[in-house]
C-alpha positions in Angstrom: 109.4 108.5 83.5 106.5 107.6 81.7 103.2 107.1 83.5 100.2 105.4 81.6 98.5 104.9 84.5 97.5 107.3 87.7 97.5 105.1 90.7 101.1 103.7 91.4 100.7 102.6 95.1 101.0 98.8 94.0 103.2 97.5 90.8 105.7 95.4 89.4 109.0 96.6 88.1 112.1 94.6 86.2 115.0 96.0 84.8 116.4 95.4 81.3 118.8 97.6 79.8 121.7 97.1 77.5 122.2 94.2 75.3 118.5 93.2 73.0 118.5 89.6 74.3 117.7 91.6 77.6 115.0 93.9 76.0 113.1 90.9 74.0 113.4 89.0 77.4 111.5 92.5 79.2 109.0 92.6 76.5 107.9 88.7 77.0 107.5 89.6 80.6 105.1 92.2 79.8 103.2 90.6 77.8 103.7 87.3 79.9 102.1 89.5 82.7 99.2 91.5 80.7 97.9 87.9 79.5 97.1 87.3 83.2 94.4 90.2 83.9 96.6 92.2 85.3 95.3 94.4 88.4 98.3 96.4 88.8 100.9 98.4 86.6 104.2 97.6 85.5 107.6 99.7 85.4 110.8 99.0 83.5 114.0 100.4 84.3 116.2 101.0 81.3 118.7 103.1 79.3 118.4 105.7 77.2 118.1 103.5 74.2 115.9 101.3 75.0 113.5 104.2 76.5 111.1 104.1 73.3 111.0 100.2 72.7 110.0 99.4 75.5 107.5 102.2 76.8 104.2 100.7 74.5 104.6 97.1 76.7 105.2 98.9 80.2 103.0 101.3 82.5 106.1 103.2 83.7 109.5 103.7 82.2 112.1 105.0 84.4 115.6 106.2 83.3 118.9 103.8 84.1 121.2 105.7 86.6 124.5 104.2 86.5 126.1 105.5 88.6 124.8 102.7 91.0 126.7 100.1 89.3 126.4 97.6 86.5 124.3 94.4 85.7 122.8 92.8 88.9 124.2 95.1 91.2 121.2 97.6 90.0 119.0 95.5 92.2 120.4 96.9 95.3 119.1 100.1 94.2 115.4 98.9 93.1 114.1 100.9 96.1 115.1 104.0 94.7 113.7 103.2 91.0 110.2 102.3 92.4 107.6 104.5 91.7 105.4 102.3 93.5 104.7 102.2 97.5 104.5 98.6 97.4 106.5 96.4 94.7 107.0 93.3 93.1 110.5 93.2 92.0 110.5 90.4 88.9 113.5 89.7 86.6 113.3 90.2 82.9 114.1 86.5 82.6 110.7 85.6 84.4 107.9 84.5 82.5 104.4 84.8 84.3 102.1 81.6 82.9 99.4 82.1 85.8 97.9 85.4 87.7 100.4 87.2 90.5 97.6 87.7 92.9 98.6 84.9 95.0 102.5 86.1 95.3 100.5 89.6 96.4 98.1 87.9 98.6 101.2 86.2 100.2 103.1 89.1 100.7 100.7 91.0 102.3 101.4 93.2 105.1 105.1 92.7 105.0 108.2 94.9 104.6 110.7 92.9 102.8 110.0 89.5 101.9 111.3 86.8 99.0 110.6 83.3 98.9 113.1 80.5 99.5 115.2 82.4 102.0 117.8 80.3 104.2 120.3 81.3 106.2 123.9 79.9 106.1 125.7 78.9 109.2 128.1 77.2 108.2 126.9 74.0 109.9 124.8 72.5 106.7 126.4 69.8 103.9 124.2 72.0 101.1 127.0 75.0 101.7 129.7 73.0 100.8 128.0 72.6 96.9 127.8 75.1 94.2 126.5 78.0 94.4 127.1 78.2 98.2 130.8 77.8 98.0 131.5 81.6 97.4 132.5 82.0 100.9 135.2 78.9 101.5 135.1 79.0 104.7 131.6 80.4 106.3 132.6 79.7 110.0 135.5 82.1 109.6 133.5 84.5 107.4 130.3 84.5 110.4 132.9 84.8 112.9 134.9 87.6 111.6 131.8 90.2 110.6 130.2 88.8 113.9 127.2 87.4 112.7 125.5 84.2 113.8 123.9 83.4 110.1 124.3 85.5 106.6 120.7 85.6 104.4 120.6 83.5 101.1 118.1 84.0 98.4 117.1 83.9 95.0 116.8 88.1 94.1 114.5 86.8 90.9 111.3 87.6 92.6 111.1 90.1 96.0 108.0 92.1 97.5 109.2 95.4 99.3 107.1 98.2 100.9 108.5 101.6 100.6 109.5 101.9 104.9 112.8 101.7 106.9 112.9 98.1 107.4 113.2 97.1 103.6 
């Protein structure tokens, strides 16, 4: 774990490992963040082969744990990776064109939140269209799992605070 700044109460984190295209995107994300006069540190989760290439762009470099899975599944463990008490996760293929301070203000006081959260209930027309058709019959899926609704959101940006709820 490489740390450049002392305060780790709030910060951003991204995941970038493997092929060079992901590392390039992470560098672009970090540069766009720095350009927006950031107030908080930025961490990256990466593999050993890319840690050195990213340590100049990020305040914290966290070693990738391959036992957590591959690809997008790594996001399910971002709470284990984050060195921060409050974390804003941002996909490595994003860039900042404005300061992220508004996002921090919007998410303040919450344990876990994403923008654009919606629930799939099996009763709406949009669920029959791509990408929602991943469950062929949502009413049957809900019934089989004894739930009334299924959360769905884009996981490209989300906020969490280290807590039991999150």
